[in-house]
C-alpha positions in Angstrom: 0.1 0.3 -0.1 1.1 3.6 -0.6 1.0 6.4 2.0 -2.2 7.7 0.9 -4.4 4.3 1.1 -2.8 3.7 4.5 -4.4 6.7 5.4 -7.5 6.1 3.7 -7.8 2.5 5.2 -7.1 3.8 9.0 -9.8 6.4 8.2 -12.3 3.6 7.2 -11.1 1.5 10.2 -12.3 4.3 12.5 -15.5 4.6 10.3 -16.6 0.9 10.8 -15.0 1.3 14.4 -18.0 3.9 15.0 -20.4 2.2 13.3 -20.1 -0.8 15.5 -20.5 1.1 18.5 -23.7 2.9 17.4 -26.3 0.2 15.9 -29.1 2.2 16.7 -28.1 5.0 14.3 -27.0 2.7 11.2 -30.4 0.6 11.7 -32.6 3.7 11.8 -32.5 3.9 7.6 -32.3 0.6 6.1 -30.4 2.0 3.1 -27.8 3.1 5.6 -27.7 -0.1 7.1 -27.1 -2.1 3.7 -24.4 0.4 2.7 -22.9 0.1 5.7 -22.9 -3.9 5.4 -21.3 -3.5 1.9 -18.9 -0.9 3.0 -17.7 -3.0 5.6 -17.2 -6.1 3.7 -15.0 -4.1 1.2 -12.9 -3.0 3.8 -12.2 -6.6 5.1 -11.5 -7.7 1.9 -9.1 -4.9 1.3 -7.3 -5.4 4.2 -6.8 -9.1 3.3 -5.8 -8.1 -0.1 -3.2 -5.7 1.8 -1.7 -8.6 4.3 -1.6 -11.1 1.2 0.1 -8.5 -1.3 3.1 -8.3 1.8 3.3 -11.9 1.9 3.8 -13.2 -1.4 7.1 -12.4 -2.7 8.5 -12.4 0.8 7.8 -16.1 1.3 8.6 -17.3 -2.0 11.9 -16.0 -1.5 13.0 -17.1 1.8 11.3 -20.4 0.9 13.3 -20.8 -2.3 16.4 -19.8 -0.7 16.1 -22.5 1.9 15.5 -25.0 -0.8 18.9 -23.7 -2.5 20.8 -24.7 1.0 19.5 -28.1 0.9 20.0 -28.8 -2.8 23.5 -27.4 -2.4 24.3 -29.8 0.5 23.1 -33.1 -1.3 24.9 -32.1 -4.5 27.7 -32.1 -2.4 27.4 -35.2 -0.8 27.3 -37.0 -4.2 29.8 -35.0 -5.6 32.4 -36.0 -2.3 31.4 -39.6 -2.9 32.4 -38.8 -7.2 35.6 -37.3 -6.3 36.9 -39.7 -3.9 36.0 -42.6 -6.4 37.6 -40.4 -9.2 40.9 -40.0 -7.1 41.5 -43.7 -6.5 40.5 -44.1 -10.4 43.3 -41.6 -11.1 40.2 -40.0 -13.4 41.4 -36.3 -13.5 38.5 -35.2 -15.8 35.5 -36.5 -13.5 37.7 -35.2 -10.2 38.0 -31.7 -11.9 34.5 -31.8 -13.4 32.9 -32.3 -9.5 35.8 -30.4 -7.8 33.7 -27.5 -6.3 32.9 -26.9 -2.3 29.8 -26.1 -0.9 30.1 -22.9 -0.3 30.7 -22.0 -3.9 27.2 -24.0 -4.8 25.3 -21.7 -2.6 26.8 -18.5 -4.3 25.7 -20.0 -7.6 23.0 -18.4 -9.8 20.2 -20.5 -10.2 20.5 -22.0 -13.6 24.3 -22.7 -13.1 23.2 -24.7 -9.5 20.7 -26.4 -11.7 23.3 -27.4 -14.2 25.8 -28.4 -12.2 23.6 -30.5 -9.9 22.6 -32.5 -13.3 26.0 -33.4 -14.3 26.7 -34.7 -10.5 23.3 -36.7 -11.1 24.2 -37.8 -14.5 27.5 -39.0 -13.3 26.7 -40.4 -10.0 23.8 -42.7 -11.7 26.8 -43.5 -14.7 29.0 -44.7 -11.6 26.3 -45.9 -9.3 27.4 -49.2 -8.8 31.1 -48.4 -7.8 29.9 -45.2 -5.7 28.1 -47.5 -3.1 31.5 -47.8 -1.7 32.0 -44.3 -1.3 28.7 -43.6 0.7 26.7 -42.6 -2.5 23.8 -45.2 -2.6 20.6 -45.3 -4.9 18.3 -43.5 -2.1 20.9 -40.6 -2.2 20.9 -40.8 -6.0 17.2 -40.6 -6.5 17.0 -37.8 -3.4 19.4 -36.0 -5.6 16.9 -36.5 -8.7 14.4 -35.0 -6.6 15.5 -31.8 -5.3 17.0 -31.1 -8.7 13.3 -31.6 -10.1 11.4 -29.7 -7.3 14.1 -27.0 -7.5 13.6 -26.3 -11.2 10.3 -26.2 -10.7 10.5 -23.7 -7.7 13.3 -21.4 -9.7 9.9 -19.6 -11.5 7.8 -18.8 -8.4 9.3 -15.6 -7.6 8.7 -14.3 -11.3 5.0 -15.9 -10.7 5.1 -13.9 -7.4 6.1 -10.5 -8.6 2.8 -11.4 -11.0 0.4 -12.4 -8.4 1.9 -9.1 -6.3 0.7 -6.8 -9.5 -2.7 -8.7 -9.6 -3.4 -7.7 -6.0 -1.9 -4.1 -6.1 -4.6 -3.6 -9.1 -7.0 -5.7 -7.1 -6.7 -3.3 -4.5 -7.1 -0.1 -6.8 -10.4 -1.4 -7.6 -11.4 -2.2 -4.1 -10.4 1.2 -2.8 -12.6 2.8 -5.6 -15.5 0.6 -4.6 -14.9 1.6 -1.1 -14.5 5.7 -1.8 -18.1 5.4 -3.8 -20.1 3.5 -1.2 -19.0 6.2 1.3 -19.7 9.4 -1.1 -22.7 8.3 -2.6 -24.4 6.4 -0.2 -23.4 6.6 3.6 -22.0 10.2 3.4 -25.9 11.0 1.9 -27.8 8.6 4.2 -25.7 10.1 7.4 -26.7 13.2 6.5 -30.2 12.2 6.6 -30.4 10.9 10.6 -32.2 12.3 12.7 -31.4 14.6 15.4 -30.8 12.5 18.0 -27.9 10.7 16.7 -26.5 14.3 16.1 -23.3 13.1 18.2 -22.7 10.1 16.0 -23.0 12.2 12.8 -20.4 15.1 14.0 -17.9 12.2 15.1 -18.8 10.5 11.5 -17.8 13.7 9.9 -14.8 13.4 11.9 -14.0 10.3 11.0 -14.3 11.0 7.3 -12.0 14.0 7.3 -9.0 12.0 9.0 -7.3 10.9 6.0 -7.2 14.4 4.2 -4.9 15.5 6.5 -1.1 16.1 5.3 1.9 17.6 6.7 3.1 20.7 4.7 6.5 21.3 3.6 8.7 23.5 5.4 10.6 26.4 3.1 14.2 26.4 3.4 15.6 29.9 4.2 19.1 30.6 3.6 20.3 33.9 5.7 22.3 36.3 3.6 25.7 38.0 5.1 23.2 41.2 6.2 20.8 38.7 8.1 18.1 38.7 5.5 16.1 35.7 4.9 15.4 34.8 1.2 
């Protein structure tokens, strides 16, 4: 939410709170009661959209980072077995191919991490029988394949999350406009028609509606000249 929207939502929450405390005034005019129920539904929906908007990208990025760490660890377990096997067999090419550390893996970009992981997976399956003596069994190789597939799927999650966030932002704008419409064209007019016995509520409602309009004015900067004059 932008600052203007936050102010408007604070005002709307205050209006809801005020109306909830004054059911007699709200229910004294059927049209006002209906408008208020619609207004409250929109306010609740905006709150949900706002909460989801904040969680979308943060949650996805955190999830992807955790999965990257787990994937790096399992790649390294298989790579260590391959490297030990290559050293014994004096296979310099294989030893070089899988010669990276877990810290290097964790710093790799997603596509490089996946590419190196696939190399380790292919080499692991190729030497699967011999690798059992080096602590790499079929279960570990299967786990590596599953983690690689899962991470490949999750790579696009942040991009999808950004799209979801844009959708939520657009929906937020629409719902805010609906909220404004209900307040200006229904609630404000109906509250104005309330009987004198609800005058206190009318005054508080008017005050609550004005709250989001208050803005802080920018101070003009003054520069003193050598003669003490302000410019």
